[in-house]
Backbone as a chain_set.jsonl record, in Angstrom:
{"seq": "MSETEYKAVRGLMRGLALINGLNRFDGGATTAQLAEQSGLHRTTVRRLLETLQTEGYVRRSESDDSYRLTLKVR", "coords": {"N": [[0.975, -1.194, -0.349], [0.91, 2.064, -0.755], [1.77, 5.537, 0.487], [-0.531, 7.223, -0.26], [-3.082, 6.151, -0.215], [-5.48, 5.072, 1.364], [-7.242, 3.331, 3.697], [-10.762, 2.391, 3.473], [-13.486, 3.88, 5.448], [-15.229, 2.225, 7.702], [-17.913, 2.702, 9.202], [-18.235, 5.399, 8.233], [-19.183, 4.36, 5.367], [-21.045, 2.304, 6.251], [-22.972, 4.39, 6.876], [-23.797, 5.779, 4.5], [-24.945, 3.674, 3.178], [-27.627, 3.553, 4.515], [-28.297, 5.976, 3.559], [-28.939, 5.852, 0.701], [-30.011, 3.558, 0.732], [-32.199, 4.355, 2.152], [-33.516, 6.53, -0.163], [-34.388, 4.712, -2.016], [-37.183, 3.559, -0.543], [-40.232, 4.768, -0.931], [-41.851, 7.251, 0.841], [-40.57, 6.282, 2.936], [-38.851, 4.551, 5.786], [-38.691, 1.648, 7.657], [-36.743, 0.801, 10.943], [-36.328, -1.755, 10.806], [-36.552, -2.511, 8.045], [-34.903, -1.379, 7.298], [-32.537, -2.11, 8.156], [-32.92, -5.46, 7.075], [-32.584, -4.587, 4.532], [-30.066, -3.809, 4.028], [-28.777, -5.809, 5.363], [-27.614, -4.988, 7.737], [-27.444, -5.112, 11.792], [-30.284, -4.452, 13.138], [-29.77, -3.344, 15.588], [-27.216, -1.423, 15.235], [-28.433, -0.004, 12.878], [-29.772, 1.896, 13.67], [-28.597, 2.732, 15.457], [-26.806, 4.071, 13.392], [-28.718, 5.842, 11.997], [-30.008, 7.56, 14.423], [-27.534, 9.082, 14.204], [-27.544, 10.048, 11.743], [-29.857, 11.534, 12.127], [-28.88, 13.562, 13.959], [-27.242, 14.991, 12.676], [-28.269, 15.971, 11.025], [-29.774, 14.822, 8.503], [-31.965, 12.908, 7.853], [-35.039, 12.284, 8.792], [-37.025, 11.567, 11.962], [-40.258, 9.735, 11.395], [-42.654, 10.233, 14.122], [-45.178, 9.815, 13.792], [-45.243, 7.115, 12.64], [-42.8, 5.636, 13.384], [-41.001, 5.593, 11.228], [-38.549, 6.723, 8.864], [-37.106, 9.231, 6.98], [-35.868, 10.756, 4.536], [-33.697, 13.982, 4.853], [-34.24, 17.212, 3.294], [-31.816, 18.691, 3.483], [-29.927, 16.383, 2.068], [-31.633, 15.649, -0.242]], "CA": [[0.049, 0.027, -0.158], [1.537, 3.296, -0.904], [1.498, 6.417, 1.242], [-1.606, 8.065, -0.347], [-3.459, 4.876, -0.353], [-6.226, 4.805, 3.013], [-8.378, 2.44, 4.284], [-12.051, 3.038, 3.653], [-13.974, 4.424, 6.764], [-16.305, 1.756, 7.643], [-18.852, 3.388, 9.689], [-19.396, 5.703, 6.599], [-19.628, 3.283, 4.287], [-22.83, 2.039, 6.708], [-23.93, 5.265, 6.97], [-24.146, 6.354, 2.897], [-25.567, 2.812, 2.361], [-28.529, 3.699, 4.844], [-28.951, 6.975, 2.859], [-29.005, 5.49, -0.45], [-31.547, 2.549, 1.155], [-33.966, 5.437, 2.07], [-33.576, 6.754, -1.641], [-35.184, 3.311, -2.291], [-38.094, 3.439, -0.445], [-41.489, 5.672, -0.681], [-42.532, 7.432, 1.562], [-39.976, 6.483, 4.721], [-38.672, 3.38, 6.058], [-38.477, 1.782, 9.549], [-35.11, -0.03, 11.088], [-36.693, -3.453, 10.675], [-36.614, -2.355, 6.991], [-33.382, -1.003, 6.484], [-31.878, -3.618, 8.678], [-33.32, -5.994, 6.482], [-32.19, -4.238, 3.242], [-28.385, -3.641, 4.18], [-27.684, -6.16, 5.694], [-26.898, -4.931, 8.956], [-28.089, -5.654, 12.648], [-31.069, -3.531, 13.622], [-29.248, -2.116, 16.538], [-26.45, -0.983, 14.165], [-29.401, 0.302, 11.961], [-30.989, 2.438, 14.969], [-27.317, 4.059, 15.944], [-26.211, 4.988, 12.696], [-30.213, 6.482, 11.431], [-29.874, 8.48, 15.061], [-26.576, 9.926, 13.929], [-27.733, 10.64, 10.935], [-30.578, 12.582, 12.775], [-28.841, 14.349, 14.663], [-26.674, 15.764, 11.742], [-29.697, 16.588, 9.984], [-29.863, 13.863, 7.182], [-32.988, 12.023, 8.282], [-35.831, 12.559, 10.284], [-37.861, 10.244, 12.013], [-41.536, 10.53, 11.832], [-42.934, 9.699, 15.425], [-46.436, 8.725, 14.13], [-45.115, 5.25, 12.049], [-41.474, 5.554, 13.848], [-40.3, 5.794, 10.193], [-36.96, 7.816, 8.512], [-36.969, 9.744, 5.991], [-34.495, 11.684, 4.102], [-34.63, 15.452, 4.068], [-33.888, 18.075, 2.186], [-29.976, 18.225, 3.162], [-29.756, 15.087, 1.547], [-31.562, 15.289, -1.592]], "C": [[0.924, 1.232, -0.173], [0.704, 4.196, 0.146], [0.111, 7.269, 1.094], [-2.827, 7.456, -0.096], [-4.536, 4.744, 1.444], [-7.377, 4.202, 2.884], [-9.665, 3.507, 4.316], [-12.687, 3.503, 5.179], [-15.27, 3.313, 6.415], [-17.746, 2.494, 7.966], [-19.381, 4.524, 8.753], [-19.586, 5.16, 5.922], [-21.169, 2.959, 4.797], [-23.641, 2.959, 6.438], [-24.211, 5.788, 5.217], [-24.768, 5.185, 2.308], [-26.882, 2.899, 2.908], [-29.169, 4.835, 4.05], [-29.561, 6.517, 1.534], [-29.966, 4.268, -0.065], [-32.576, 3.325, 1.285], [-34.23, 5.9, 1.095], [-34.782, 5.554, -2.3], [-36.569, 3.35, -1.969], [-38.835, 4.94, -0.301], [-41.596, 5.837, 0.121], [-42.114, 6.858, 3.506], [-39.776, 4.785, 5.184], [-38.117, 2.963, 7.522], [-36.83, 1.098, 9.206], [-35.384, -1.141, 10.542], [-36.637, -3.421, 8.831], [-35.43, -2.595, 6.174], [-32.729, -1.832, 7.073], [-31.67, -4.844, 7.529], [-32.664, -5.965, 4.933], [-30.564, -4.458, 3.137], [-28.042, -5.002, 4.795], [-27.306, -6.466, 7.347], [-27.798, -5.088, 10.28], [-29.223, -4.549, 12.961], [-30.265, -2.641, 14.681], [-28.122, -1.086, 15.743], [-27.46, 0.265, 13.387], [-29.49, 1.876, 12.723], [-30.219, 3.533, 15.029], [-27.229, 4.999, 14.569], [-27.933, 5.874, 11.938], [-30.041, 7.628, 12.814], [-28.911, 9.446, 15.039], [-26.85, 10.603, 13.269], [-28.943, 11.775, 11.081], [-30.279, 13.975, 13.347], [-28.153, 15.418, 13.949], [-27.805, 16.428, 10.682], [-30.129, 16.053, 8.662], [-31.171, 13.205, 6.991], [-33.644, 12.721, 9.508], [-36.797, 11.632, 10.345], [-39.418, 10.461, 12.345], [-42.085, 9.653, 13.334], [-44.482, 8.783, 15.157], [-46.405, 6.994, 13.508], [-43.96, 4.737, 12.723], [-40.302, 5.156, 12.413], [-39.24, 6.559, 10.014], [-36.961, 7.72, 7.22], [-35.713, 10.474, 5.635], [-34.903, 13.101, 4.613], [-33.677, 16.241, 3.371], [-32.357, 18.595, 2.455], [-29.597, 17.471, 2.573], [-30.21, 14.921, 0.078], [-31.457, 17.105, -2.13]], "O": [[1.811, 1.185, 0.679], [-0.422, 3.97, 0.589], [-0.354, 7.897, 2.045], [-3.735, 8.205, 0.265], [-4.037, 4.303, 2.479], [-8.317, 4.469, 2.135], [-9.786, 4.646, 4.766], [-11.89, 3.273, 6.088], [-16.029, 3.338, 5.446], [-18.551, 2.797, 7.086], [-20.573, 4.675, 8.482], [-20.704, 5.471, 5.511], [-22.199, 3.186, 4.161], [-24.749, 2.79, 5.93], [-25.333, 6.283, 5.118], [-25.18, 5.283, 1.152], [-27.708, 2.428, 2.126], [-30.379, 4.802, 3.824], [-30.728, 6.84, 1.311], [-30.857, 4.137, -0.905], [-33.668, 3.165, 0.74], [-35.456, 5.912, 0.99], [-35.814, 5.775, -2.934], [-37.337, 3.204, -2.92], [-38.345, 5.95, 0.205], [-41.548, 4.843, 0.846], [-42.71, 6.91, 4.582], [-40.605, 3.935, 4.858], [-37.403, 3.608, 8.289], [-36.12, 0.93, 8.214], [-34.594, -1.562, 9.698], [-36.698, -4.548, 8.339], [-35.041, -3.279, 5.227], [-32.128, -2.544, 6.268], [-30.554, -5.172, 7.126], [-32.324, -6.954, 4.284], [-29.986, -5.154, 2.302], [-26.854, -5.308, 4.693], [-26.938, -7.468, 7.96], [-28.994, -5.21, 10.015], [-28.66, -3.455, 13.007], [-30.161, -1.417, 14.592], [-28.381, 0.117, 15.762], [-27.069, 1.432, 13.419], [-29.21, 2.893, 12.089], [-30.519, 4.714, 14.85], [-27.461, 6.207, 14.519], [-27.577, 6.732, 11.129], [-29.916, 8.773, 12.379], [-29.083, 10.519, 15.617], [-26.704, 11.798, 13.525], [-29.012, 12.741, 10.321], [-30.917, 15.027, 13.324], [-28.275, 16.587, 14.316], [-27.824, 17.267, 9.78], [-30.748, 16.725, 7.837], [-31.459, 12.943, 5.823], [-33.27, 13.314, 10.52], [-37.343, 11.017, 9.429], [-39.823, 11.15, 13.281], [-41.831, 8.455, 13.463], [-44.915, 7.781, 15.726], [-47.147, 6.045, 13.762], [-43.872, 3.511, 12.789], [-39.19, 4.637, 12.498], [-38.863, 7.174, 11.011], [-36.875, 6.749, 6.468], [-34.752, 10.705, 6.368], [-36.073, 13.438, 4.792], [-32.555, 15.929, 2.973], [-31.731, 18.912, 1.444], [-28.436, 17.768, 2.29], [-29.545, 14.297, -0.749], [-31.37, 17.391, -3.324]]}, "num_chains": 1, "name": "protein.A"}
């Protein structure tokens, strides 16, 4: 490996995978749906979604506990 090559950041890759997954769901997706679609454990998905929500990339609907992308992403 040369000095300019870096390892991929796994957490970032997972977060981006969830953003891509949410792009495929019309009307939002639940933690369980995203876990199934991504192959990640539901607890991991929930933690990533909470982080994305804190940073303003997703929002959680309290009416049905689903997550949706915000305009910051779209």
